[in-house]
N, C-alpha and C positions, 0 to 999 in steps of 0.2 A: 415510588422507585426506587431501589438499592443505590445510593452513590458514596463513593470515597471522597479525600481530600489529597490535595499536594498543590507544590509550589514547585518555581522551576528560578535559578540564581543563575548568576554569571559575573562579569567583573566587577559588573557595578553594583555588586552585594561584598559585604566583607563576611568572616566567619559568621554562622548562624548560630543559635542556641536551638539544637534541634530537639533536645528534651523538650523544650517548650513546644515546639512545632507537634513534636505526636502526642503532647497533654491536649493540643488544642486539635486532636482528630487525623492530623497528615498519613499517611501512610504512603504515597508515593513524591520521590520530588527528582527534578528533570536539571542539568546543568550543559552550559554551552559548553562544546569544547573547543570550534574551530569555525572558522569562515573564509571562504573562498579557497583559493588555492594554495594560499603557503600560511595563513594568519592562526594563530591556535591563541584560548582565551587565557590568561594569564593566573586568573583564579582556579581554573579547571580541576585540577588536580589537587588542589586544597578544598572546595568544595566536593569533588564525587569521592574521596576518600571517606568524608566524614558521612555523607549520605549513607555509604555502605556501612559505615560503623553501627551506626545509629539504627540499623535493620530496616529501614524502607524500601520501597521499589525503587532500585537506582535506574536513571536511565541521562542519555546525550543528545546533546543538538548540534547540527551543524548549519550555521547562516549560510544560505545559499546565492549565488551569483551565476544566474543561467545561463549571462552570457559568456563565461567561459567554460572550460572541459569538465563536465560529469566527472570524468573516470580520476582526471587530479583532482577536482576536491573533494570525492570518496575518498582516494586514498590519503589524504591531507587528513580527513577523520578518521578513517578506519586506524592511524597509524596513533593520534590520540588517546582515543579510548582501547585500542588493544589491550594495553597494561591491566586497565579496570573491568573490563567486558568480559561477561559469560551469564551464563543460567540464568533469566529470570533479569536481564540486563536490557533495556527498551532503548532501541536507535528511532532519532528523528531527524527529519530533514524538515529546519526553518525555513517556509516558501514566503517570502514578503518583499514587496517593493521599496526602495527608499521614497523617499519623498522626492525626489529628483531624479528617480527612476536609474538610475546609473548601473545598477545590478541586472535592469532587465535589458536596457536601451539595446536597440538592432535586434532582439530577437523578436519571434512571430510567437504566438500562441501554440502552434506546432511542436515548435522548438524547446520553449518551456516545458510542454506536457512530454516530449522526447526526455530532455537532460533529466526530468522528476524520475521517469521508468527506469534511465540508467544508473540515477544514484543510487536509487532502490536497489536494484538487482546488485549492484558492486557490494553493495554492503551486506545484503541480505546472503551473498558470497563467500563473504569474507568473514561471518558472523552465523555459520548454520542454523536453525533453531530458534533465534533469538527474535524476538519482534522489532519491526520496524513501522513507523508514517511519517505522516505529514502534517506538520504544522502548516495551518493559511488560512484564508480570508474567504469571506462572502466573494468577494471580485473574483481571485484566483480562480476560485472552483464555477463561475459563471462562466471566465473565458477559456475554460475547459483547458486549465494548467493542469489539471491533477487526474491520473488515470481511474477510472471508477474501480473500486475493490479495494483502494486502499485506505487503512486506519487513517482518520481523523484527529487533529487535536485542534480546537478549531478557538479562536480570540474573536468575542462580541461581547459589549461592557454595557449594557441598558442602563446602569446606575452609577454611570460615572467613576465619580473617586470613592461612591459610598455602598460599592458591594459587600456584601458579608457572605461567607458560606452557607449559612444558614435562609438568605434571602434565593442564594443561585438554586438550594435544594428542595426551596419549595415552588421556583419558577419551573416552567415549562420546558422542555428539553428542546434544543433550537432544532428546526429544519433546514436543509439544505437546499441551495439548489441544484439544477442539472443533474437529477437522479441521483444524487449522495445519502439522501436518508438523512442520518444524523450522527454527528460525532461520538465518538465513544469517551474523546474528552472535552468539558466544556471551557476555555480561560475566562472568567466571567470579570476579572478586574487586575489592575497594574500596579494598585496602592493598596498597601506601602509596598508588597513586593507581589508579583505575579502569581496570583494564587485561580485553583482551577479546581474542578469538579470532575470524576470519570463516573459512567453510568453502571457500575456495579459493587458490588459490595467490597470492601477490602479481601476478603476471602478468597471472593473471588477473581478479583483484580491481578492480588497476588499469583492465584492459577493460571491467569488470563496472561501473566508476562512470561509465567515458565513454559509457557507451551501449551498448556493444558485446557480442558473446556474448563469454563464458571460455572460455577453451582448457580446463577441466574441469567436468563438470556438477557442480552443488553438492550431487546429490541420491546421486548414483551413478555407474555409467560408462555408463546410457544416452543417447542420441542424443536430443538436444532439438531439436524440429520444433516448430515457428510457422506460425499461420495468421491470414494478417492480414485483416478485411474492415472496409469502410467502408459508409457509407449514405450517398446523394447524393439523393434521393429521397423527399419528404415522405409519410408514412403519418397516417392519422387515428388516432387511439386515442380510442374511446369511451369515456366517462364510467361509471365503478363497475365495471371488468373489464377485466382481465389481457388485453393483446394483443401476442403473441410480434412482434418486431422483427425482417422479412425486409432481410437485408442484400444490398445487389442491387452491390456495388462488391468484387473481390479484387485485394486489394494481394499477397497472398501464401500460397502453398497447395499446398505440396510432397508434402504425404500428403493429396490431394485429399479433404480432408473437410470440403468445404463445395461440394456440389451448384451446377455452374453457374446463372447466371440469380435469381430473386428467391425463393432458400431459405431459410427464417428461421433456420436454424441451424448448429452444429456436432456433425459425424458424429465420435466417436472411433474413431482409427485402428487402437488399443491398451488393453489393461488397465495403466494405470499412471494418477500422478498427473498432474493437470492444472493449471495457474494459467491465469486468465482476467483483461483488463483492457480501460480502455477508458473511454470517454465516448459519453453522449448530451445532444442540447442539443433542448428540448422547447421550443414557444412554444404559445402560445393561453391562458395560466395567467395569473391573479391574485391579490393577495395574499388568501389567504386560503382558497385552493384549498391540494392536498396532492398528492404523485405518490410512490407505491410501485414500488420497482424488485423485482422477482422473477427467479429462476434457476428453470429447470426442467430436470430430468432424467429422459428417457424410456425407458423398455425395450423398444427397438423390435423388431418380429417380423414378417415377412410384410408391410412396407408399414404397418405401423402401431403406435399405443402399447397398451403392454399391461401402464399400471402408469407412474404419472409420483410424484415426487419434488419438492417444491418446498421454496425456503428465501427470503423475504421479506429482501433485502441492505439495503434505504437507505426511508426514510420520510422522505418530504423535504416541507416546509412551504415553499410558495411565495411569494416576494417581486416579484415584477415579470411582466411577460408573456413571461420567456422564463427556462427553468431549466437550468441545468448540471447534467448528473448523471454520477457516476463512477459504474462497473460492475465492479468489482473484484471477484474469488472463487477460490477452489480449492476442489478436491474431487477425491476419487480414480472415476477412472471405467473401465467395462466397455464393452471391444471393440463397436463397434455404438450403444451408447447415443446418443441424441439430445440434446443441448443448448440450451435456449432462454433470449435473454432477453426478459423480459416487461414490461409499463408496465400501472400503473392508474393514472390521473388521478383524481381526487376533487374536488368542486366544494366551495368554502364554504361558509356555512351560509346563503348567498342560494340556492342552488340552482345545478339549470344550466338551467333553461327559459331558454329562447327563446337559449341560449350556443352557438355552435360546440364541436365536441371539438376539443381540443387537438390538435397534431401535432408527430410527429418531423420537426424539422427537419434534424438531420446527426449521424453520429454513428461511431464508431470503433472496432472491437473486435478484440483478438489474446489468443490462445492459445498459449501453451507445454505440449507434453506432451512427457513421455517415452515415447518407443518403441524398443523393443528392437533 
């Protein structure tokens, strides 16, 4: 399996000999930029300038405090990296619990999941077209803290202080819990530096970082097909019930997995893993309302559903008259299954009497599925 090498640095590391790292096969390097609502890493500017000057794939990360405001924390990170970010820059949320739990204290799994989704959405909005992902552990994934479909950078140290790039490259790729598949990047040791491998060739990793297709598929040798759907027509969302979204625009559909016209979902063209991403803009809500996003996977036969599997991926608290909802998800599909995104708006304590139902104002949905 193709792999490329990388490191990450923070205030705990001084200036690096980047030429030496490159001679050792390093292709990418990420630097800590910020933490919480106000903290900045004092070595970030030094590190990121040197990383970019060395010609490595650059990136930055923010250490998360999910018991604080995702919006304020995202703004802290955005301000820190904005002078340095650009095409090919990768943004990471470092989601890990302090040993005493102080950054998770008082937050449920659902709250942390929502925090992650909102932080990622804010960073994507600030840096359109640039890659985002989450660095997180098996325990956080098992607890349901990370939305499905998120690109993952995963730490696990099977050799303790004795890890090496060659050992990691010869080792099997980690398998993650809760249907998260495999990480794109594996951090296999923290000694003497945090070192990682990405499961792409160097050229493919650069292509991925720039938003383009990779030269090899990160999972296996299947061909990755992409379907890209859009929504430009308003759709009413009745209060208190899940309504499947109707996608009325096709930006790309090589496997014809979406029927022409106003078809509500995606039809799996093969039995394989599928990754979903996108966003929806909801209008007509007000502070105190909430909106849930649900994925529905139907077993389809003879033109109708013969059973449905569902998962709520987002429980969003409205703060204004317009809500920006990320819709990432991943799942293994069986050929012929139908997949829908459904939205349920719920009124606040004042109820919905006399209020018009919210509407989906616009949206975009992309699907990547491996097809033999």
